[in-house]
LOTI-111628 format. One record per atom (N, C-alpha, C): y, z negated, x; atom name; residue in three letters; residue number from 1. Coordinates in nm, 3 decimals. Example, Ala and Ser with C-alpha at 12.3 -4.5 7.8 and 13.67 -1.06 7.14 Angstrom:
<numars>
{{-0.569; -0.780; 1.319}; N; ALA; 1};
{{-0.450; -0.780; 1.230}; CA; ALA; 1};
{{-0.330; -0.780; 1.320}; C; ALA; 1};
{{-0.225; -0.708; 1.285}; N; SER; 2};
{{-0.106; -0.714; 1.367}; CA; SER; 2};
{{0.003; -0.787; 1.290}; C; SER; 2};
</numars>
This chain:
<numars>
{{1.313; 11.203; 0.659}; N; MET; 1};
{{1.197; 11.143; 0.661}; CA; MET; 1};
{{1.064; 11.133; 0.760}; C; MET; 1};
{{1.070; 11.095; 0.848}; N; THR; 2};
{{1.023; 11.056; 0.982}; CA; THR; 2};
{{0.859; 11.029; 0.921}; C; THR; 2};
{{0.801; 11.020; 1.011}; N; ILE; 3};
{{0.633; 10.988; 0.959}; CA; ILE; 3};
{{0.635; 10.836; 0.947}; C; ILE; 3};
{{0.695; 10.755; 1.020}; N; SER; 4};
{{0.671; 10.629; 0.988}; CA; SER; 4};
{{0.743; 10.587; 0.859}; C; SER; 4};
{{0.860; 10.643; 0.823}; N; HIS; 5};
{{0.923; 10.614; 0.710}; CA; HIS; 5};
{{0.832; 10.684; 0.578}; C; HIS; 5};
{{0.728; 10.775; 0.600}; N; SER; 6};
{{0.659; 10.826; 0.492}; CA; SER; 6};
{{0.543; 10.771; 0.489}; C; SER; 6};
{{0.529; 10.588; 0.555}; N; ASN; 7};
{{0.390; 10.549; 0.526}; CA; ASN; 7};
{{0.397; 10.472; 0.391}; C; ASN; 7};
{{0.497; 10.415; 0.353}; N; PRO; 8};
{{0.495; 10.364; 0.179}; CA; PRO; 8};
{{0.485; 10.475; 0.092}; C; PRO; 8};
{{0.495; 10.588; 0.104}; N; VAL; 9};
{{0.465; 10.700; 0.038}; CA; VAL; 9};
{{0.352; 10.756; 0.040}; C; VAL; 9};
{{0.294; 10.758; 0.160}; N; ILE; 10};
{{0.132; 10.791; 0.163}; CA; ILE; 10};
{{0.087; 10.688; 0.112}; C; ILE; 10};
{{0.071; 10.531; 0.136}; N; ALA; 11};
{{0.062; 10.437; 0.089}; CA; ALA; 11};
{{0.013; 10.440; -0.119}; C; ALA; 11};
{{0.159; 10.440; -0.110}; N; ALA; 12};
{{0.152; 10.491; -0.302}; CA; ALA; 12};
{{0.077; 10.605; -0.339}; C; ALA; 12};
{{0.079; 10.737; -0.264}; N; VAL; 13};
{{-0.019; 10.835; -0.303}; CA; VAL; 13};
{{-0.171; 10.810; -0.313}; C; VAL; 13};
{{-0.196; 10.720; -0.200}; N; CYS; 14};
{{-0.319; 10.675; -0.163}; CA; CYS; 14};
{{-0.390; 10.563; -0.289}; C; CYS; 14};
{{-0.276; 10.488; -0.330}; N; PHE; 15};
{{-0.295; 10.378; -0.443}; CA; PHE; 15};
{{-0.352; 10.457; -0.572}; C; PHE; 15};
{{-0.215; 10.564; -0.610}; N; VAL; 16};
{{-0.286; 10.653; -0.720}; CA; VAL; 16};
{{-0.415; 10.708; -0.730}; C; VAL; 16};
{{-0.437; 10.769; -0.636}; N; LEU; 17};
{{-0.567; 10.828; -0.590}; CA; LEU; 17};
{{-0.688; 10.718; -0.627}; C; LEU; 17};
{{-0.674; 10.613; -0.597}; N; VAL; 18};
{{-0.750; 10.492; -0.622}; CA; VAL; 18};
{{-0.783; 10.441; -0.793}; C; VAL; 18};
{{-0.685; 10.465; -0.864}; N; LEU; 19};
{{-0.671; 10.488; -0.989}; CA; LEU; 19};
{{-0.726; 10.605; -1.043}; C; LEU; 19};
{{-0.681; 10.699; -1.003}; N; ILE; 20};
{{-0.745; 10.841; -1.057}; CA; ILE; 20};
{{-0.888; 10.812; -1.046}; C; ILE; 20};
{{-0.937; 10.783; -0.918}; N; SER; 21};
{{-1.058; 10.814; -0.902}; CA; SER; 21};
{{-1.154; 10.684; -0.993}; C; SER; 21};
{{-1.091; 10.544; -1.034}; N; GLY; 22};
{{-1.160; 10.479; -1.095}; CA; GLY; 22};
{{-1.153; 10.475; -1.231}; C; GLY; 22};
{{-1.076; 10.578; -1.280}; N; TYR; 23};
{{-1.074; 10.630; -1.426}; CA; TYR; 23};
{{-1.187; 10.763; -1.433}; C; TYR; 23};
{{-1.199; 10.797; -1.327}; N; TRP; 24};
{{-1.308; 10.880; -1.327}; CA; TRP; 24};
{{-1.447; 10.821; -1.350}; C; TRP; 24};
{{-1.454; 10.721; -1.267}; N; VAL; 25};
{{-1.585; 10.650; -1.251}; CA; VAL; 25};
{{-1.599; 10.556; -1.398}; C; VAL; 25};
{{-1.486; 10.518; -1.419}; N; SER; 26};
{{-1.515; 10.439; -1.567}; CA; SER; 26};
{{-1.579; 10.550; -1.722}; C; SER; 26};
{{-1.550; 10.660; -1.658}; N; ARG; 27};
{{-1.588; 10.765; -1.808}; CA; ARG; 27};
{{-1.701; 10.854; -1.764}; C; ARG; 27};
{{-1.798; 10.785; -1.641}; N; SER; 28};
{{-1.904; 10.847; -1.623}; CA; SER; 28};
{{-1.981; 10.750; -1.673}; C; SER; 28};
{{-1.980; 10.635; -1.749}; N; GLY; 29};
{{-2.074; 10.574; -1.840}; CA; GLY; 29};
{{-2.178; 10.483; -1.782}; C; GLY; 29};
{{-2.259; 10.464; -1.854}; N; LYS; 30};
{{-2.371; 10.345; -1.794}; CA; LYS; 30};
{{-2.449; 10.420; -1.821}; C; LYS; 30};
{{-2.556; 10.420; -1.685}; N; PRO; 31};
{{-2.540; 10.349; -1.579}; CA; PRO; 31};
{{-2.455; 10.434; -1.472}; C; PRO; 31};
{{-2.384; 10.341; -1.401}; N; ILE; 32};
{{-2.274; 10.416; -1.352}; CA; ILE; 32};
{{-2.299; 10.543; -1.240}; C; ILE; 32};
{{-2.257; 10.649; -1.205}; N; ASN; 33};
{{-2.258; 10.773; -1.134}; CA; ASN; 33};
{{-2.231; 10.677; -0.960}; C; ASN; 33};
{{-2.312; 10.664; -0.931}; N; GLN; 34};
{{-2.327; 10.611; -0.744}; CA; GLN; 34};
{{-2.241; 10.689; -0.674}; C; GLN; 34};
{{-2.254; 10.832; -0.673}; N; ALA; 35};
{{-2.173; 10.903; -0.595}; CA; ALA; 35};
{{-2.021; 10.878; -0.625}; C; ALA; 35};
{{-1.987; 10.900; -0.779}; N; ARG; 36};
{{-1.842; 10.877; -0.830}; CA; ARG; 36};
{{-1.775; 10.734; -0.748}; C; ARG; 36};
{{-1.899; 10.660; -0.785}; N; MET; 37};
{{-1.864; 10.502; -0.752}; CA; MET; 37};
{{-1.824; 10.487; -0.587}; C; MET; 37};
{{-1.890; 10.587; -0.511}; N; ASN; 38};
{{-1.890; 10.548; -0.368}; CA; ASN; 38};
{{-1.752; 10.637; -0.337}; C; ASN; 38};
{{-1.713; 10.755; -0.420}; N; VAL; 39};
{{-1.588; 10.797; -0.345}; CA; VAL; 39};
{{-1.523; 10.721; -0.377}; C; VAL; 39};
{{-1.511; 10.662; -0.509}; N; HIS; 40};
{{-1.393; 10.563; -0.533}; CA; HIS; 40};
{{-1.372; 10.442; -0.448}; C; HIS; 40};
{{-1.510; 10.361; -0.406}; N; LYS; 41};
{{-1.521; 10.272; -0.310}; CA; LYS; 41};
{{-1.427; 10.337; -0.179}; C; LYS; 41};
{{-1.464; 10.428; -0.127}; N; PHE; 42};
{{-1.406; 10.499; 0.007}; CA; PHE; 42};
{{-1.236; 10.504; -0.002}; C; PHE; 42};
{{-1.236; 10.570; -0.120}; N; ILE; 43};
{{-1.059; 10.598; -0.139}; CA; ILE; 43};
{{-1.015; 10.447; -0.122}; C; ILE; 43};
{{-1.049; 10.352; -0.174}; N; ALA; 44};
{{-1.016; 10.220; -0.204}; CA; ALA; 44};
{{-0.998; 10.150; -0.073}; C; ALA; 44};
{{-1.113; 10.161; 0.032}; N; LEU; 45};
{{-1.140; 10.106; 0.150}; CA; LEU; 45};
{{-1.024; 10.168; 0.237}; C; LEU; 45};
{{-1.020; 10.270; 0.243}; N; GLY; 46};
{{-0.948; 10.366; 0.342}; CA; GLY; 46};
{{-0.810; 10.344; 0.279}; C; GLY; 46};
{{-0.750; 10.321; 0.139}; N; THR; 47};
{{-0.603; 10.262; 0.135}; CA; THR; 47};
{{-0.602; 10.122; 0.176}; C; THR; 47};
{{-0.650; 10.045; 0.173}; N; ALA; 48};
{{-0.674; 9.919; 0.218}; CA; ALA; 48};
{{-0.651; 9.877; 0.375}; C; ALA; 48};
{{-0.716; 9.970; 0.428}; N; ILE; 49};
{{-0.713; 9.992; 0.590}; CA; ILE; 49};
{{-0.564; 10.030; 0.637}; C; ILE; 49};
{{-0.522; 10.144; 0.563}; N; PHE; 50};
{{-0.422; 10.194; 0.587}; CA; PHE; 50};
{{-0.297; 10.089; 0.559}; C; PHE; 50};
{{-0.306; 9.992; 0.434}; N; ILE; 51};
{{-0.174; 9.921; 0.400}; CA; ILE; 51};
{{-0.215; 9.827; 0.527}; C; ILE; 51};
{{-0.306; 9.778; 0.568}; N; GLY; 52};
{{-0.311; 9.681; 0.682}; CA; GLY; 52};
{{-0.246; 9.684; 0.809}; C; GLY; 52};
{{-0.286; 9.865; 0.834}; N; VAL; 53};
{{-0.204; 9.878; 0.977}; CA; VAL; 53};
{{-0.098; 9.876; 0.948}; C; VAL; 53};
{{-0.026; 9.939; 0.834}; N; ILE; 54};
{{0.137; 9.931; 0.826}; CA; ILE; 54};
{{0.166; 9.780; 0.834}; C; ILE; 54};
{{0.104; 9.692; 0.772}; N; LEU; 55};
{{0.154; 9.544; 0.784}; CA; LEU; 55};
{{0.141; 9.484; 0.903}; C; LEU; 55};
{{0.050; 9.532; 0.993}; N; PHE; 56};
{{0.020; 9.486; 1.115}; CA; PHE; 56};
{{0.130; 9.551; 1.199}; C; PHE; 56};
{{0.190; 9.675; 1.182}; N; GLN; 57};
{{0.299; 9.734; 1.300}; CA; GLN; 57};
{{0.372; 9.684; 1.254}; C; GLN; 57};
{{0.428; 9.633; 1.117}; N; VAL; 58};
{{0.553; 9.585; 1.092}; CA; VAL; 58};
{{0.575; 9.444; 1.136}; C; VAL; 58};
{{0.501; 9.350; 1.133}; N; LEU; 59};
{{0.520; 9.236; 1.167}; CA; LEU; 59};
{{0.433; 9.168; 1.289}; C; LEU; 59};
{{0.419; 9.288; 1.381}; N; GLU; 60};
{{0.365; 9.254; 1.530}; CA; GLU; 60};
{{0.478; 9.210; 1.603}; C; GLU; 60};
{{0.408; 9.083; 1.634}; N; GLY; 61};
{{0.542; 9.002; 1.750}; CA; GLY; 61};
{{0.649; 8.938; 1.653}; C; GLY; 61};
{{0.645; 8.945; 1.539}; N; GLN; 62};
{{0.759; 8.885; 1.491}; CA; GLN; 62};
{{0.718; 8.771; 1.427}; C; GLN; 62};
{{0.810; 8.655; 1.394}; N; LYS; 63};
{{0.778; 8.541; 1.322}; CA; LYS; 63};
{{0.788; 8.560; 1.185}; C; LYS; 63};
{{0.702; 8.512; 1.124}; N; TRP; 64};
{{0.683; 8.512; 0.977}; CA; TRP; 64};
{{0.736; 8.406; 0.901}; C; TRP; 64};
{{0.827; 8.428; 0.788}; N; THR; 65};
{{0.849; 8.298; 0.717}; CA; THR; 65};
{{0.757; 8.269; 0.624}; C; THR; 65};
{{0.767; 8.150; 0.555}; N; ALA; 66};
{{0.676; 8.112; 0.453}; CA; ALA; 66};
{{0.623; 8.167; 0.338}; C; ALA; 66};
{{0.750; 8.237; 0.291}; N; LEU; 67};
{{0.741; 8.345; 0.191}; CA; LEU; 67};
{{0.674; 8.479; 0.209}; C; LEU; 67};
{{0.697; 8.532; 0.334}; N; GLU; 68};
{{0.624; 8.635; 0.393}; CA; GLU; 68};
{{0.463; 8.608; 0.410}; C; GLU; 68};
{{0.435; 8.475; 0.431}; N; THR; 69};
{{0.313; 8.467; 0.469}; CA; THR; 69};
{{0.244; 8.437; 0.337}; C; THR; 69};
{{0.290; 8.396; 0.257}; N; GLY; 70};
{{0.247; 8.386; 0.131}; CA; GLY; 70};
{{0.194; 8.480; 0.045}; C; GLY; 70};
{{0.317; 8.574; 0.056}; N; MET; 71};
{{0.283; 8.719; -0.021}; CA; MET; 71};
{{0.197; 8.801; 0.033}; C; MET; 71};
{{0.192; 8.802; 0.137}; N; VAL; 72};
{{0.084; 8.850; 0.213}; CA; VAL; 72};
{{-0.050; 8.803; 0.177}; C; VAL; 72};
{{-0.080; 8.660; 0.194}; N; ILE; 73};
{{-0.206; 8.609; 0.136}; CA; ILE; 73};
{{-0.237; 8.628; 0.022}; C; ILE; 73};
{{-0.123; 8.622; -0.068}; N; ALA; 74};
{{-0.136; 8.656; -0.222}; CA; ALA; 74};
{{-0.220; 8.801; -0.226}; C; ALA; 74};
{{-0.140; 8.915; -0.179}; N; SER; 75};
{{-0.174; 9.027; -0.205}; CA; SER; 75};
{{-0.316; 9.046; -0.134}; C; SER; 75};
{{-0.343; 8.986; -0.019}; N; GLY; 76};
{{-0.478; 8.987; 0.025}; CA; GLY; 76};
{{-0.610; 8.924; -0.066}; C; GLY; 76};
{{-0.535; 8.838; -0.147}; N; VAL; 77};
{{-0.642; 8.767; -0.221}; CA; VAL; 77};
{{-0.668; 8.850; -0.376}; C; VAL; 77};
{{-0.544; 8.908; -0.409}; N; VAL; 78};
{{-0.549; 8.996; -0.528}; CA; VAL; 78};
{{-0.668; 9.149; -0.478}; C; VAL; 78};
{{-0.639; 9.147; -0.349}; N; ALA; 79};
{{-0.740; 9.280; -0.316}; CA; ALA; 79};
{{-0.828; 9.240; -0.287}; C; ALA; 79};
{{-0.880; 9.132; -0.269}; N; LEU; 80};
{{-1.034; 9.090; -0.258}; CA; LEU; 80};
{{-1.094; 9.066; -0.397}; C; LEU; 80};
{{-1.014; 9.038; -0.492}; N; ALA; 81};
{{-1.039; 9.000; -0.655}; CA; ALA; 81};
{{-1.081; 9.163; -0.661}; C; ALA; 81};
{{-0.985; 9.245; -0.651}; N; ALA; 82};
{{-1.040; 9.388; -0.715}; CA; ALA; 82};
{{-1.163; 9.411; -0.639}; C; ALA; 82};
{{-1.178; 9.393; -0.515}; N; ARG; 83};
{{-1.319; 9.417; -0.464}; CA; ARG; 83};
{{-1.431; 9.378; -0.541}; C; ARG; 83};
{{-1.422; 9.250; -0.522}; N; LEU; 84};
{{-1.537; 9.167; -0.609}; CA; LEU; 84};
{{-1.558; 9.214; -0.754}; C; LEU; 84};
{{-1.454; 9.201; -0.800}; N; THR; 85};
{{-1.477; 9.232; -0.994}; CA; THR; 85};
{{-1.509; 9.365; -0.975}; C; THR; 85};
{{-1.476; 9.516; -0.884}; N; GLY; 86};
{{-1.541; 9.612; -0.875}; CA; GLY; 86};
{{-1.705; 9.643; -0.876}; C; GLY; 86};
{{-1.773; 9.502; -0.741}; N; GLY; 87};
{{-1.876; 9.515; -0.777}; CA; GLY; 87};
{{-1.943; 9.447; -0.849}; C; GLY; 87};
{{-1.887; 9.364; -0.904}; N; LEU; 88};
{{-1.937; 9.301; -1.049}; CA; LEU; 88};
{{-1.971; 9.383; -1.173}; C; LEU; 88};
{{-1.898; 9.495; -1.171}; N; THR; 89};
{{-1.886; 9.602; -1.302}; CA; THR; 89};
{{-1.979; 9.698; -1.242}; C; THR; 89};
{{-2.032; 9.699; -1.122}; N; SER; 90};
{{-2.114; 9.793; -1.106}; CA; SER; 90};
{{-2.279; 9.754; -1.112}; C; SER; 90};
{{-2.286; 9.651; -1.162}; N; LEU; 91};
{{-2.427; 9.602; -1.166}; CA; LEU; 91};
{{-2.463; 9.640; -1.338}; C; LEU; 91};
{{-2.589; 9.615; -1.290}; N; ALA; 92};
{{-2.696; 9.699; -1.393}; CA; ALA; 92};
{{-2.666; 9.573; -1.547}; C; ALA; 92};
{{-2.653; 9.436; -1.508}; N; GLN; 93};
{{-2.640; 9.360; -1.595}; CA; GLN; 93};
{{-2.484; 9.312; -1.626}; C; GLN; 93};
{{-2.445; 9.336; -1.726}; N; THR; 94};
{{-2.290; 9.311; -1.767}; CA; THR; 94};
{{-2.306; 9.168; -1.770}; C; THR; 94};
{{-2.116; 9.142; -1.651}; N; ILE; 95};
{{-2.088; 9.020; -1.636}; CA; ILE; 95};
{{-1.970; 8.979; -1.724}; C; ILE; 95};
{{-1.968; 8.882; -1.817}; N; PRO; 96};
{{-1.843; 8.908; -1.875}; CA; PRO; 96};
{{-1.708; 8.866; -1.834}; C; PRO; 96};
{{-1.619; 8.957; -1.897}; N; GLY; 97};
{{-1.480; 8.930; -1.814}; CA; GLY; 97};
{{-1.471; 9.031; -1.672}; C; GLY; 97};
{{-1.596; 9.044; -1.610}; N; ALA; 98};
{{-1.531; 9.133; -1.487}; CA; ALA; 98};
{{-1.500; 9.260; -1.515}; C; ALA; 98};
{{-1.561; 9.362; -1.616}; N; ALA; 99};
{{-1.479; 9.484; -1.637}; CA; ALA; 99};
{{-1.318; 9.456; -1.644}; C; ALA; 99};
{{-1.271; 9.373; -1.751}; N; PHE; 100};
{{-1.135; 9.309; -1.791}; CA; PHE; 100};
{{-1.090; 9.307; -1.666}; C; PHE; 100};
{{-1.141; 9.222; -1.577}; N; LEU; 101};
{{-1.061; 9.176; -1.479}; CA; LEU; 101};
{{-1.024; 9.292; -1.376}; C; LEU; 101};
{{-1.103; 9.362; -1.347}; N; HIS; 102};
{{-1.103; 9.491; -1.283}; CA; HIS; 102};
{{-0.995; 9.600; -1.326}; C; HIS; 102};
{{-1.012; 9.606; -1.461}; N; GLU; 103};
{{-0.910; 9.650; -1.537}; CA; GLU; 103};
{{-0.745; 9.650; -1.507}; C; GLU; 103};
{{-0.736; 9.506; -1.514}; N; VAL; 104};
{{-0.629; 9.461; -1.526}; CA; VAL; 104};
{{-0.562; 9.422; -1.370}; C; VAL; 104};
{{-0.650; 9.406; -1.248}; N; ASN; 105};
{{-0.647; 9.388; -1.124}; CA; ASN; 105};
{{-0.539; 9.511; -1.076}; C; ASN; 105};
{{-0.566; 9.624; -1.078}; N; PRO; 106};
{{-0.473; 9.711; -1.040}; CA; PRO; 106};
{{-0.314; 9.699; -1.043}; C; PRO; 106};
{{-0.310; 9.635; -1.188}; N; THR; 107};
{{-0.124; 9.605; -1.224}; CA; THR; 107};
{{-0.096; 9.488; -1.125}; C; THR; 107};
{{-0.176; 9.390; -1.108}; N; TRP; 108};
{{-0.153; 9.256; -1.026}; CA; TRP; 108};
{{-0.113; 9.324; -0.875}; C; TRP; 108};
{{-0.215; 9.404; -0.836}; N; LEU; 109};
{{-0.244; 9.449; -0.689}; CA; LEU; 109};
{{-0.063; 9.530; -0.675}; C; LEU; 109};
{{-0.096; 9.625; -0.747}; N; CYS; 110};
{{0.051; 9.707; -0.737}; CA; CYS; 110};
{{0.188; 9.608; -0.709}; C; CYS; 110};
{{0.226; 9.494; -0.830}; N; SER; 111};
{{0.315; 9.438; -0.814}; CA; SER; 111};
{{0.300; 9.332; -0.695}; C; SER; 111};
{{0.199; 9.302; -0.635}; N; SER; 112};
{{0.217; 9.210; -0.501}; CA; SER; 112};
{{0.212; 9.304; -0.397}; C; SER; 112};
{{0.173; 9.409; -0.375}; N; GLN; 113};
{{0.211; 9.525; -0.299}; CA; GLN; 113};
{{0.362; 9.547; -0.310}; C; GLN; 113};
{{0.416; 9.548; -0.395}; N; LEU; 114};
{{0.581; 9.617; -0.419}; CA; LEU; 114};
{{0.648; 9.487; -0.365}; C; LEU; 114};
{{0.578; 9.358; -0.435}; N; SER; 115};
{{0.666; 9.264; -0.397}; CA; SER; 115};
{{0.674; 9.236; -0.231}; C; SER; 115};
{{0.581; 9.278; -0.143}; N; CYS; 116};
{{0.534; 9.245; -0.005}; CA; CYS; 116};
{{0.656; 9.352; 0.055}; C; CYS; 116};
{{0.638; 9.478; -0.019}; N; TYR; 117};
{{0.731; 9.594; 0.043}; CA; TYR; 117};
{{0.845; 9.558; 0.063}; C; TYR; 117};
{{0.905; 9.484; -0.070}; N; SER; 118};
{{1.069; 9.451; -0.120}; CA; SER; 118};
{{1.104; 9.379; -0.010}; C; SER; 118};
{{0.996; 9.270; 0.013}; N; LEU; 119};
{{1.031; 9.145; 0.118}; CA; LEU; 119};
{{1.041; 9.184; 0.270}; C; LEU; 119};
{{0.914; 9.277; 0.276}; N; LEU; 120};
{{0.919; 9.327; 0.406}; CA; LEU; 120};
{{1.002; 9.460; 0.454}; C; LEU; 120};
{{1.039; 9.525; 0.363}; N; GLY; 121};
{{1.121; 9.651; 0.352}; CA; GLY; 121};
{{1.226; 9.634; 0.501}; C; GLY; 121};
{{1.311; 9.549; 0.473}; N; ASP; 122};
{{1.396; 9.559; 0.621}; CA; ASP; 122};
{{1.318; 9.553; 0.709}; C; ASP; 122};
{{1.236; 9.487; 0.754}; N; ARG; 123};
{{1.165; 9.481; 0.853}; CA; ARG; 123};
{{1.139; 9.602; 0.892}; C; ARG; 123};
{{1.073; 9.682; 0.812}; N; TYR; 124};
{{1.005; 9.805; 0.817}; CA; TYR; 124};
{{1.107; 9.921; 0.845}; C; TYR; 124};
{{1.206; 9.913; 0.759}; N; ARG; 125};
{{1.337; 10.023; 0.821}; CA; ARG; 125};
{{1.386; 9.999; 0.931}; C; ARG; 125};
{{1.392; 9.870; 0.966}; N; ASN; 126};
{{1.493; 9.869; 1.100}; CA; ASN; 126};
{{1.392; 9.819; 1.184}; C; ASN; 126};
{{1.284; 9.849; 1.203}; N; ARG; 127};
{{1.175; 9.856; 1.338}; CA; ARG; 127};
{{1.196; 10.002; 1.449}; C; ARG; 127};
{{1.175; 9.965; 1.569}; N; LYS; 128};
{{1.187; 10.078; 1.634}; CA; LYS; 128};
{{1.074; 10.142; 1.695}; C; LYS; 128};
</numars>
């Protein structure tokens, strides 16, 4: 396995680290421990940047189909929703439904990322 072929594995490990750090933050109680929250945010941000760089490298200079464009946009919207609901759960005043959406969002994000990978996987494996 070359370095470029290990990128999806690294992205999956990073995603698991985001989930573990999120669980760690959720068990810290209210008020939320800011140091734990910042660790979780930085891991999530690094993972998002890493996945964005992979997508850019795979699709650079290639024509996108409508389905590929739609999947990448949908995945970005789900990632943005994760970021927003995470911010809402860290507020002192509880917003109804925000915590539930933030707990459900990793499932949506994982399924959208796997869909993108299965859709774009051939391009990724066949790039030079």
